[in-house]
Biopython code that builds the backbone (N, CA, C, O; Angstrom):
import numpy as np
from Bio.PDB.StructureBuilder import StructureBuilder

atoms = [
    (1, "MET", "N", (13.898, 56.019, 13.765)),
    (1, "MET", "CA", (14.640, 57.195, 13.395)),
    (1, "MET", "C", (14.375, 58.266, 14.449)),
    (1, "MET", "O", (13.225, 58.577, 14.761)),
    (2, "LYS", "N", (15.429, 58.812, 14.977)),
    (2, "LYS", "CA", (15.303, 59.795, 16.048)),
    (2, "LYS", "C", (15.206, 61.207, 15.494)),
    (2, "LYS", "O", (15.482, 61.449, 14.319)),
    (3, "LYS", "N", (14.812, 62.130, 16.352)),
    (3, "LYS", "CA", (14.629, 63.528, 15.969)),
    (3, "LYS", "C", (15.921, 64.108, 15.407)),
    (3, "LYS", "O", (15.878, 64.854, 14.429)),
    (4, "GLU", "N", (17.064, 63.788, 15.994)),
    (4, "GLU", "CA", (18.347, 64.308, 15.527)),
    (4, "GLU", "C", (18.635, 63.846, 14.101)),
    (4, "GLU", "O", (19.155, 64.610, 13.288)),
    (5, "GLU", "N", (18.292, 62.586, 13.800)),
    (5, "GLU", "CA", (18.524, 62.054, 12.464)),
    (5, "GLU", "C", (17.621, 62.744, 11.442)),
    (5, "GLU", "O", (18.028, 62.988, 10.306)),
    (6, "ILE", "N", (16.412, 63.050, 11.851)),
    (6, "ILE", "CA", (15.468, 63.705, 10.945)),
    (6, "ILE", "C", (15.927, 65.129, 10.639)),
    (6, "ILE", "O", (15.839, 65.575, 9.495)),
    (7, "THR", "N", (16.413, 65.841, 11.650)),
    (7, "THR", "CA", (16.833, 67.225, 11.436)),
    (7, "THR", "C", (18.080, 67.317, 10.566)),
    (7, "THR", "O", (18.329, 68.361, 9.962)),
    (8, "GLN", "N", (18.862, 66.259, 10.490)),
    (8, "GLN", "CA", (20.066, 66.276, 9.664)),
    (8, "GLN", "C", (19.772, 66.019, 8.188)),
    (8, "GLN", "O", (20.626, 66.263, 7.336)),
    (9, "LEU", "N", (18.577, 65.532, 7.883)),
    (9, "LEU", "CA", (18.224, 65.253, 6.492)),
    (9, "LEU", "C", (17.916, 66.538, 5.731)),
    (9, "LEU", "O", (17.472, 67.528, 6.312)),
    (10, "THR", "N", (18.155, 66.507, 4.444)),
    (10, "THR", "CA", (17.780, 67.628, 3.585)),
    (10, "THR", "C", (16.287, 67.512, 3.271)),
    (10, "THR", "O", (15.704, 66.444, 3.459)),
    (11, "PRO", "N", (15.666, 68.580, 2.802)),
    (11, "PRO", "CA", (14.238, 68.477, 2.449)),
    (11, "PRO", "C", (13.952, 67.395, 1.401)),
    (11, "PRO", "O", (12.937, 66.703, 1.483)),
    (12, "ASP", "N", (14.839, 67.252, 0.427)),
    (12, "ASP", "CA", (14.649, 66.184, -0.565)),
    (12, "ASP", "C", (14.803, 64.809, 0.075)),
    (12, "ASP", "O", (14.087, 63.870, -0.273)),
    (13, "GLY", "N", (15.736, 64.697, 1.006)),
    (13, "GLY", "CA", (15.919, 63.439, 1.731)),
    (13, "GLY", "C", (14.699, 63.084, 2.562)),
    (13, "GLY", "O", (14.332, 61.915, 2.680)),
    (14, "ILE", "N", (14.075, 64.104, 3.137)),
    (14, "ILE", "CA", (12.868, 63.873, 3.926)),
    (14, "ILE", "C", (11.746, 63.383, 3.015)),
    (14, "ILE", "O", (11.013, 62.460, 3.370)),
    (15, "ARG", "N", (11.611, 64.000, 1.843)),
    (15, "ARG", "CA", (10.564, 63.580, 0.899)),
    (15, "ARG", "C", (10.776, 62.125, 0.455)),
    (15, "ARG", "O", (9.821, 61.356, 0.350)),
    (16, "GLU", "N", (12.034, 61.761, 0.196)),
    (16, "GLU", "CA", (12.344, 60.389, -0.199)),
    (16, "GLU", "C", (12.006, 59.417, 0.923)),
    (16, "GLU", "O", (11.441, 58.349, 0.683)),
    (17, "LYS", "N", (12.354, 59.792, 2.142)),
    (17, "LYS", "CA", (12.088, 58.929, 3.299)),
    (17, "LYS", "C", (10.584, 58.765, 3.513)),
    (17, "LYS", "O", (10.120, 57.679, 3.860)),
    (18, "ILE", "N", (9.819, 59.847, 3.304)),
    (18, "ILE", "CA", (8.359, 59.757, 3.428)),
    (18, "ILE", "C", (7.809, 58.772, 2.402)),
    (18, "ILE", "O", (6.942, 57.958, 2.720)),
    (19, "ALA", "N", (8.309, 58.848, 1.182)),
    (19, "ALA", "CA", (7.845, 57.934, 0.127)),
    (19, "ALA", "C", (8.185, 56.486, 0.470)),
    (19, "ALA", "O", (7.358, 55.592, 0.290)),
    (20, "GLU", "N", (9.394, 56.256, 0.961)),
    (20, "GLU", "CA", (9.808, 54.898, 1.336)),
    (20, "GLU", "C", (8.940, 54.357, 2.460)),
    (20, "GLU", "O", (8.462, 53.224, 2.398)),
    (21, "GLU", "N", (8.742, 55.168, 3.479)),
    (21, "GLU", "CA", (7.964, 54.723, 4.634)),
    (21, "GLU", "C", (6.496, 54.525, 4.285)),
    (21, "GLU", "O", (5.853, 53.626, 4.828)),
    (22, "SER", "N", (5.958, 55.337, 3.398)),
    (22, "SER", "CA", (4.571, 55.170, 2.980)),
    (22, "SER", "C", (4.381, 53.852, 2.234)),
    (22, "SER", "O", (3.390, 53.148, 2.432)),
    (23, "ALA", "N", (5.339, 53.533, 1.378)),
    (23, "ALA", "CA", (5.278, 52.257, 0.658)),
    (23, "ALA", "C", (5.394, 51.090, 1.635)),
    (23, "ALA", "O", (4.680, 50.094, 1.517)),
    (24, "SER", "N", (6.288, 51.223, 2.588)),
    (24, "SER", "CA", (6.464, 50.181, 3.597)),
    (24, "SER", "C", (5.201, 50.004, 4.439)),
    (24, "SER", "O", (4.810, 48.884, 4.766)),
    (25, "LEU", "N", (4.572, 51.126, 4.785)),
    (25, "LEU", "CA", (3.355, 51.068, 5.587)),
    (25, "LEU", "C", (2.234, 50.378, 4.824)),
    (25, "LEU", "O", (1.500, 49.576, 5.400)),
    (26, "SER", "N", (2.093, 50.673, 3.560)),
    (26, "SER", "CA", (1.030, 50.022, 2.784)),
    (26, "SER", "C", (1.263, 48.519, 2.678)),
    (26, "SER", "O", (0.313, 47.738, 2.719)),
    (27, "LYS", "N", (2.528, 48.112, 2.542)),
    (27, "LYS", "CA", (2.840, 46.683, 2.503)),
    (27, "LYS", "C", (2.530, 46.027, 3.848)),
    (27, "LYS", "O", (1.986, 44.924, 3.898)),
    (28, "LEU", "N", (2.883, 46.720, 4.946)),
    (28, "LEU", "CA", (2.590, 46.176, 6.268)),
    (28, "LEU", "C", (1.090, 45.998, 6.474)),
    (28, "LEU", "O", (0.644, 44.975, 6.992)),
    (29, "LYS", "N", (0.318, 46.997, 6.066)),
    (29, "LYS", "CA", (-1.137, 46.908, 6.214)),
    (29, "LYS", "C", (-1.715, 45.760, 5.400)),
    (29, "LYS", "O", (-2.591, 45.033, 5.869)),
    (30, "LEU", "N", (-1.215, 45.604, 4.170)),
    (30, "LEU", "CA", (-1.699, 44.514, 3.330)),
    (30, "LEU", "C", (-1.359, 43.163, 3.942)),
    (30, "LEU", "O", (-2.208, 42.274, 4.004)),
    (31, "ASN", "N", (-0.122, 43.008, 4.394)),
    (31, "ASN", "CA", (0.290, 41.749, 5.013)),
    (31, "ASN", "C", (-0.505, 41.464, 6.279)),
    (31, "ASN", "O", (-0.822, 40.309, 6.565)),
    (32, "HIS", "N", (-0.825, 42.493, 7.030)),
    (32, "HIS", "CA", (-1.581, 42.311, 8.265)),
    (32, "HIS", "C", (-3.027, 41.927, 7.961)),
    (32, "HIS", "O", (-3.653, 41.192, 8.725)),
    (33, "THR", "N", (-3.553, 42.423, 6.849)),
    (33, "THR", "CA", (-4.919, 42.076, 6.465)),
    (33, "THR", "C", (-5.005, 40.621, 6.016)),
    (33, "THR", "O", (-5.938, 39.904, 6.375)),
    (34, "VAL", "N", (-4.031, 40.201, 5.234)),
    (34, "VAL", "CA", (-4.038, 38.839, 4.712)),
    (34, "VAL", "C", (-3.796, 37.830, 5.826)),
    (34, "VAL", "O", (-4.571, 36.890, 6.004)),
    (35, "SER", "N", (-2.739, 38.025, 6.558)),
    (35, "SER", "CA", (-2.446, 37.174, 7.711)),
    (35, "SER", "C", (-1.747, 38.043, 8.739)),
    (35, "SER", "O", (-0.926, 38.889, 8.385)),
    (36, "SER", "N", (-2.060, 37.842, 9.991)),
    (36, "SER", "CA", (-1.521, 38.738, 11.017)),
    (36, "SER", "C", (0.009, 38.696, 11.021)),
    (36, "SER", "O", (0.624, 37.633, 10.936)),
    (37, "ILE", "N", (0.600, 39.888, 11.124)),
    (37, "ILE", "CA", (2.057, 39.973, 11.128)),
    (37, "ILE", "C", (2.568, 39.713, 12.539)),
    (37, "ILE", "O", (1.814, 39.761, 13.511)),
    (38, "GLU", "N", (3.852, 39.439, 12.629)),
    (38, "GLU", "CA", (4.450, 39.066, 13.905)),
    (38, "GLU", "C", (4.342, 40.177, 14.936)),
    (38, "GLU", "O", (3.998, 39.928, 16.092)),
    (39, "ASN", "N", (4.639, 41.419, 14.514)),
    (39, "ASN", "CA", (4.595, 42.542, 15.439)),
    (39, "ASN", "C", (3.715, 43.643, 14.853)),
    (39, "ASN", "O", (4.196, 44.451, 14.058)),
    (40, "PRO", "N", (2.437, 43.693, 15.230)),
    (40, "PRO", "CA", (1.543, 44.705, 14.666)),
    (40, "PRO", "C", (1.874, 46.129, 15.108)),
    (40, "PRO", "O", (1.345, 47.082, 14.535)),
    (41, "LEU", "N", (2.725, 46.295, 16.101)),
    (41, "LEU", "CA", (3.116, 47.631, 16.530)),
    (41, "LEU", "C", (3.997, 48.322, 15.494)),
    (41, "LEU", "O", (4.185, 49.537, 15.554)),
    (42, "LYS", "N", (4.537, 47.560, 14.544)),
    (42, "LYS", "CA", (5.322, 48.156, 13.462)),
    (42, "LYS", "C", (4.466, 49.125, 12.652)),
    (42, "LYS", "O", (4.976, 50.120, 12.137)),
    (43, "ILE", "N", (3.177, 48.843, 12.536)),
    (43, "ILE", "CA", (2.277, 49.728, 11.796)),
    (43, "ILE", "C", (2.208, 51.079, 12.493)),
    (43, "ILE", "O", (2.291, 52.122, 11.845)),
    (44, "ARG", "N", (2.056, 51.060, 13.804)),
    (44, "ARG", "CA", (1.966, 52.307, 14.559)),
    (44, "ARG", "C", (3.264, 53.099, 14.492)),
    (44, "ARG", "O", (3.239, 54.313, 14.291)),
    (45, "THR", "N", (4.397, 52.425, 14.659)),
    (45, "THR", "CA", (5.673, 53.139, 14.621)),
    (45, "THR", "C", (5.939, 53.722, 13.238)),
    (45, "THR", "O", (6.514, 54.803, 13.113)),
    (46, "SER", "N", (5.521, 53.008, 12.208)),
    (46, "SER", "CA", (5.699, 53.515, 10.846)),
    (46, "SER", "C", (4.831, 54.747, 10.613)),
    (46, "SER", "O", (5.293, 55.725, 10.026)),
    (47, "ARG", "N", (3.591, 54.711, 11.059)),
    (47, "ARG", "CA", (2.695, 55.866, 10.922)),
    (47, "ARG", "C", (3.247, 57.075, 11.660)),
    (47, "ARG", "O", (3.192, 58.194, 11.151)),
    (48, "ARG", "N", (3.772, 56.857, 12.843)),
    (48, "ARG", "CA", (4.317, 57.954, 13.638)),
    (48, "ARG", "C", (5.581, 58.535, 13.014)),
    (48, "ARG", "O", (5.802, 59.744, 13.075)),
    (49, "LEU", "N", (6.405, 57.688, 12.420)),
    (49, "LEU", "CA", (7.608, 58.175, 11.747)),
    (49, "LEU", "C", (7.237, 59.047, 10.553)),
    (49, "LEU", "O", (7.847, 60.091, 10.324)),
    (50, "ILE", "N", (6.239, 58.616, 9.800)),
    (50, "ILE", "CA", (5.779, 59.422, 8.667)),
    (50, "ILE", "C", (5.279, 60.768, 9.157)),
    (50, "ILE", "O", (5.554, 61.796, 8.538)),
    (51, "ALA", "N", (4.548, 60.774, 10.263)),
    (51, "ALA", "CA", (4.035, 62.028, 10.815)),
    (51, "ALA", "C", (5.175, 62.939, 11.259)),
    (51, "ALA", "O", (5.119, 64.149, 11.039)),
    (52, "ARG", "N", (6.206, 62.373, 11.881)),
    (52, "ARG", "CA", (7.356, 63.177, 12.294)),
    (52, "ARG", "C", (8.062, 63.799, 11.092)),
    (52, "ARG", "O", (8.439, 64.971, 11.113)),
    (53, "LEU", "N", (8.231, 62.999, 10.052)),
    (53, "LEU", "CA", (8.887, 63.492, 8.846)),
    (53, "LEU", "C", (8.079, 64.607, 8.191)),
    (53, "LEU", "O", (8.638, 65.618, 7.765)),
    (54, "LYS", "N", (6.769, 64.422, 8.112)),
    (54, "LYS", "CA", (5.919, 65.446, 7.510)),
    (54, "LYS", "C", (5.923, 66.727, 8.336)),
    (54, "LYS", "O", (5.902, 67.827, 7.784)),
    (55, "THR", "N", (5.950, 66.585, 9.651)),
    (55, "THR", "CA", (5.985, 67.754, 10.531)),
    (55, "THR", "C", (7.272, 68.537, 10.337)),
    (55, "THR", "O", (7.245, 69.766, 10.262)),
    (56, "GLU", "N", (8.391, 67.844, 10.256)),
    (56, "GLU", "CA", (9.676, 68.508, 10.047)),
    (56, "GLU", "C", (9.711, 69.201, 8.691)),
    (56, "GLU", "O", (10.193, 70.328, 8.585)),
    (57, "LEU", "N", (9.211, 68.546, 7.665)),
    (57, "LEU", "CA", (9.191, 69.136, 6.329)),
    (57, "LEU", "C", (8.322, 70.388, 6.313)),
    (57, "LEU", "O", (8.709, 71.400, 5.728)),
    (58, "LYS", "N", (7.166, 70.336, 6.940)),
    (58, "LYS", "CA", (6.261, 71.485, 6.970)),
    (58, "LYS", "C", (6.879, 72.649, 7.742)),
    (58, "LYS", "O", (6.745, 73.799, 7.325)),
    (59, "SER", "N", (7.547, 72.372, 8.851)),
    (59, "SER", "CA", (8.164, 73.452, 9.622)),
    (59, "SER", "C", (9.290, 74.109, 8.842)),
    (59, "SER", "O", (9.484, 75.321, 8.938)),
    (60, "ARG", "N", (10.032, 73.326, 8.075)),
    (60, "ARG", "CA", (11.090, 73.905, 7.234)),
    (60, "ARG", "C", (10.502, 74.767, 6.131)),
    (60, "ARG", "O", (11.040, 75.827, 5.811)),
    (61, "GLU", "N", (9.403, 74.317, 5.550)),
    (61, "GLU", "CA", (8.761, 75.094, 4.503)),
    (61, "GLU", "C", (8.236, 76.422, 5.066)),
    (61, "GLU", "O", (8.345, 77.459, 4.411)),
    (62, "LEU", "N", (7.677, 76.392, 6.258)),
    (62, "LEU", "CA", (7.175, 77.622, 6.870)),
    (62, "LEU", "C", (8.316, 78.577, 7.229)),
    (62, "LEU", "O", (8.172, 79.791, 7.090)),
    (63, "GLN", "N", (9.440, 78.039, 7.687)),
    (63, "GLN", "CA", (10.587, 78.881, 8.012)),
    (63, "GLN", "C", (11.153, 79.555, 6.766)),
    (63, "GLN", "O", (11.518, 80.731, 6.792)),
    (64, "SER", "N", (11.220, 78.797, 5.681)),
    (64, "SER", "CA", (11.764, 79.370, 4.444)),
    (64, "SER", "C", (10.788, 80.394, 3.856)),
    (64, "SER", "O", (11.221, 81.330, 3.186)),
    (65, "ALA", "N", (9.507, 80.240, 4.088)),
    (65, "ALA", "CA", (8.520, 81.197, 3.578)),
    (65, "ALA", "C", (8.582, 82.506, 4.346)),
    (65, "ALA", "O", (8.272, 83.560, 3.791)),
    (66, "LYS", "N", (8.977, 82.458, 5.610)),
    (66, "LYS", "CA", (9.069, 83.663, 6.422)),
    (66, "LYS", "C", (10.255, 84.541, 6.007)),
    (66, "LYS", "O", (10.228, 85.761, 6.175)),
    (67, "LYS", "N", (11.278, 83.912, 5.471)),
    (67, "LYS", "CA", (12.499, 84.657, 5.124)),
    (67, "LYS", "C", (12.337, 85.470, 3.892)),
    (67, "LYS", "O", (13.275, 86.150, 3.474)),
]
sb = StructureBuilder()
sb.init_structure("model")
sb.init_model(0)
sb.init_chain("A")
sb.init_seg("    ")
for serial, (resi, resn, name, xyz) in enumerate(atoms, 1):
    if name == "N":
        sb.init_residue(resn, " ", resi, " ")
    sb.init_atom(name, np.array(xyz, "f"), 0.0, 1.0, " ", f" {name:<3s}", serial, name[0])
structure = sb.get_structure()
């Protein structure tokens, strides 16, 4: 998911996406623990996407608090 796609989401959409990605990340970690997954870099990209989403949500919250 690119920066442009993230900025087009609503705050509720961002929260939903964070929840989806967090669930996906936990499943990836579990699968990797049990048996190594095909592409372990998916864990890193998922973590980074969650961080991007949280950063965008926090910046929107700070902007709305300033107004």
